[in-house]
C-alpha positions in Angstrom: 0.1 44.2 42.3 -1.4 41.2 40.7 -4.9 42.8 40.9 -3.4 45.9 39.2 -1.9 43.8 36.3 -5.1 41.7 36.0 -7.3 44.9 35.8 -4.9 46.5 33.4 -5.1 43.4 31.1 -8.9 43.2 31.3 -9.4 46.9 30.6 -7.2 46.9 27.5 -8.4 43.5 26.2 -11.3 44.9 24.1 -8.8 46.9 22.0 -7.1 43.7 20.9 -10.3 42.3 19.3 -12.4 45.4 18.6 -10.0 48.3 18.2 -6.4 48.5 17.0 -3.8 46.0 18.0 -1.3 48.9 18.4 -3.4 50.5 21.2 -3.5 47.1 23.0 0.3 46.5 22.6 1.5 50.0 23.6 -0.8 50.4 26.5 -0.4 46.9 27.9 3.4 47.0 27.6 3.6 50.4 29.3 1.3 49.3 32.1 3.2 46.1 32.6 6.5 48.1 32.8 4.9 50.4 35.4 3.5 47.4 37.4 6.7 45.5 37.4 8.8 48.5 38.3 6.6 49.1 41.3 6.3 45.5 42.5 9.5 45.3 44.6 9.3 48.8 46.2 5.5 48.2 46.7 6.1 44.9 48.4 8.7 46.5 50.8 6.5 49.5 51.6 3.5 47.2 52.0 5.4 45.0 54.5 6.5 48.1 56.4 3.0 49.5 56.4 1.5 46.2 57.5 3.9 46.0 60.4 2.5 49.1 62.0 -1.1 49.1 60.8 -4.2 49.0 62.9 -7.4 47.3 61.9 -10.2 49.4 60.5 -13.7 48.7 59.2 -13.9 47.0 55.8 -15.6 49.9 54.1 -13.1 52.5 55.4 -10.2 50.3 54.4 -11.6 49.6 50.9 -12.4 53.3 50.2 -9.0 54.5 51.5 -7.2 51.8 49.5 -9.0 52.7 46.3 -8.3 56.4 46.7 -4.7 55.9 47.5 -4.3 53.3 44.8 -5.9 55.6 42.2 -3.6 58.5 43.1 -0.6 56.2 43.2 -1.4 54.7 39.9 -1.9 58.1 38.2 1.3 59.5 39.7 3.4 56.4 39.0 2.3 56.2 35.4 2.9 59.9 34.8 6.4 59.6 36.4 7.5 56.6 34.4 6.0 58.0 31.1 7.2 61.6 31.5 10.6 61.2 33.1 12.3 60.6 29.7 10.3 63.1 27.5 9.3 65.9 29.9 11.3 65.6 33.1 10.1 69.0 34.6 6.5 67.9 34.3 7.3 64.6 35.9 8.6 66.3 39.1 5.1 66.9 40.6 4.5 63.2 40.3 7.5 62.5 42.6 6.2 65.1 45.1 2.8 63.4 44.8 4.2 60.0 45.5 6.1 61.4 48.5 3.0 63.0 49.9 1.2 59.6 49.6 3.9 57.9 51.5 4.0 60.5 54.2 0.2 60.3 54.6 0.4 56.6 55.0 3.3 56.6 57.5 2.5 59.8 59.5 0.9 58.1 62.4 1.3 61.2 64.7 -0.9 63.3 62.4 -4.7 63.3 62.6 -6.8 61.7 59.9 -8.0 65.1 58.5 -4.4 66.2 57.8 -3.6 62.9 56.2 -6.7 63.2 54.0 -5.6 66.6 52.9 -2.1 65.3 52.0 -3.8 62.6 49.7 -6.0 65.3 48.1 -3.0 67.5 47.5 -1.1 64.5 46.0 -4.1 63.9 43.7 -4.3 67.5 42.7 -0.5 67.6 41.8 -0.8 64.4 39.7 -3.9 65.7 37.9 -2.3 69.0 37.2 0.9 67.4 36.0 -1.0 65.1 33.7 -3.1 68.0 32.3 0.0 70.0 31.6 1.6 67.0 29.9 -1.4 66.4 27.7 -1.6 70.1 26.8 2.0 70.1 25.8 1.9 66.8 23.9 -1.5 65.1 23.5 -1.4 61.4 22.7 -4.6 59.3 22.8 -2.7 56.1 23.7 -1.1 57.9 26.7 -4.5 59.2 27.8 -5.8 55.6 27.6 -2.8 54.4 29.6 -3.4 57.0 32.3 -7.1 56.1 32.6 -6.4 52.3 32.7 -3.5 52.7 35.1 -5.6 54.8 37.5 -8.6 52.5 37.3 -6.5 49.3 37.7 -4.5 50.8 40.6 -7.8 51.9 42.2 -9.0 48.3 41.9 -5.8 47.0 43.4 -6.0 49.5 46.2 -9.6 48.5 46.9 -8.6 44.9 47.3 -5.5 45.9 49.3 -7.7 48.1 51.5 -9.9 45.1 52.4 -6.8 43.2 53.3 -5.5 46.2 55.2 -8.7 46.3 57.2 -8.1 42.7 58.3 -4.4 43.0 59.1 -2.8 42.6 62.4 -5.2 40.4 64.5 -6.2 41.4 68.0 -2.7 42.6 68.8 -3.2 45.5 66.4 -6.4 47.0 67.8 -6.1 50.8 68.1 -5.3 52.1 71.5 -8.4 52.8 73.6 -10.6 50.5 71.6 -12.6 47.7 73.0 -12.8 44.3 71.4 -16.3 43.2 70.6 -16.4 39.5 70.7 -18.6 37.6 68.2 -21.9 36.4 69.6 -22.6 32.7 69.1 -24.8 31.8 66.2 -28.4 30.9 67.0 -29.4 27.5 65.7 -32.4 27.5 63.3 -35.6 26.2 64.8 
C-alpha cells in the first residue's frame, strides 16, 4: 500500500510544477482516498493470503503481483469514483474485485482457470471504465485511472516479490524438492 501511495505521488508530481495545480490536487486526493480506503481490507486479505501461500519464483511472483495489482487498482478506482455518480456502471467493478479475490484464494483450481478469472476481471474493469468515459468523459478522471492502475501495478510487483519469498521451507508446494544452496567457492 505504501508503494501504491508513493507511486501515485511520484506520477502526479510533475503536474504540480509543470501543469495545473488543480490536476495535481484532484488526482492525488482521489488516489489517497482510494489507497487509504483499501489499506485495512488489503492488510487483512494480505495476511490471509500469506498464511496459505506457497513460495514461487521471483519472476512469476512479480509478474503475477503486477497483473493483479493493475486490475485491482483499476477496479478499485472505478468503484470508488463511480459508486456515487454512476452506480450501475460501478457494479462490474465489484464483480471484477470478487473475481480477483476468488482467483487468489481458489487453491483447488488449476492455474489456467485462475488466469482466466483474472483476465475476465480485467476485461470487466476495462469495459466498465470505457462505458463510464463514454457517458461522462473527464480528463482528470482518466489521469486518475491511469495513475491508479500504474501505481497499483508497481505495488503489486513489489508485493509479488515479497509473495515469492513468503513462507519459508514450511510452505514449499507439495511434491517439490528443496534444492539447497551450494557453498560459495573462494576466489583464487
